[in-house]
N, C-alpha and C positions, 0 to 999 in steps of 0.2 A: 347166475347171480342176479339178484334183483338190481334194478337201476339204482345208481348212487353208491353201491357197495363195490363197484369195480375199482374205484380209486380209493386206496386206503386213507387218503387225507381228505376225503370228501366231508364237508361240514366243519372242518377244523379251522380255527382262526389262525392267521399267520402270527409268528412270534412278534411280541411287542418290541418296537425299537423306539427308545426315547428320542425326542428332538435333540439336535446338537446344542450344546451349551456354548453360548457366546461369552467371551471374556469381557469384563466391564471395560468401557471406554475410559481411558485415563487422559486427563488434560495434559498438554505439553508442560514439561518441567522447565521453568525459567531458572537460569543460574542466579545465585545470590548476587546482590548488587556489589560492584567493585571487583568482580572476578572475571576471568577470561570467558568470553562467549563462544558460541560455535564457530564463528568466523575467525577466532583467535584474537579479537580485540578486547579491550577492557571496557566494561559497562560502568559508567560513572553516574551517580545519582543526579537526576535532573537533565542529563544530556541524552541525546538520541543514541541508542545502542549502535555500534558500528554496523550491524546488519540492517538497521533501519534508517541509515543516513542517506536516503535517496532524495533526489531533487523534489519529488512531489511532497515528501514529508517536510522538507525545509520550506517549501513554498506555503504549505498549509500552516506552519508555525508563524508565518509572516502575513497571514491573511489581513487585508485592509491596508497594507502598505503600498505606496506608489513605487512602481518599477518600470523599467524599460526592458522589453523582451526583444532580443535580436534573433531574427529567424532567417533561414535560407530555404528557398523553394527552387530546387533544381529543375531545369528544362522549362522554366517559365519565362516567356519573352517579355511580358509586361513588367514584372518586377521579380528579379531573382532574389533580392534580399529586402527585408522590410523590418522596421522597428515599430513595435506596438508599445504605447505608453498607457498606463492605467493602474487601477487599484486591483490587487489580487482578491478575487471573490471566492475562487475555489481552485483546487488542484487535485487531479487524479493521476493514476498511474500512466495514463496515455494522453492527458489533456490539461490545459490551463485555461481558466476563465478570468478575463480582465474586464473591468468597466472603466471607461474614460469619463472622469468626473466633469470635464468641460463640455463634451458633446452628448453624454448619456449613452453612447454606443457601448455595446458589449461584444467581446471577442472570445470565441472558442478556438483555441490554438492547439492543434495536435502536437504533443511533445516531440514527435519525430522531426519537426521543423525547427525546434528551439536550439539555438547555438549557445546562448548564455543570457543571463539576467543580471541587470545592474540595479542596485538600491542606492538611494541618496541618503540613507540613514542606517544605523546599525542593524545587522541581520540577526534575528532571533534563531538560535540553533539549539536551544534547550527547551524542554517542557517547562511551562510556567507553574511551578509548585509554590505554595506559600513560602516566602523567604528567598526564592531563587531570583536573582537579578542579573546573572551573567549573560552577556551578549557577545557576539563575535564582531568586533569592529577594529581591525588592525589599522594603524595609522603611523 
């Protein structure tokens, strides 16, 4: 047999295999306002949904307010507990940034050290939509 005819499939193209079809990416579906959310809470217009009621979100809603942040630093001989006073500049999942208006100092405080935060004015707990005025200030 001449060269190339020994293999009956010599010169044939492999069968065509189309590329896999990817399903379109769908955005997450938000439950309608005023109905139970994934965590079982009720979503109320203007208020933080129960699953978004985290400290960093509440601090972000209160950006620019004067606060006292009480912290504890374990195994620290110089100062085990410290109080930081200042204006909230920013808050993230793992940190809080304060600025002291009297000294100009800025503090980056890891959230792991934060025990609690005090405000000397009402705490904003709702998104500020036009017409929304509710604040949390029990007395």
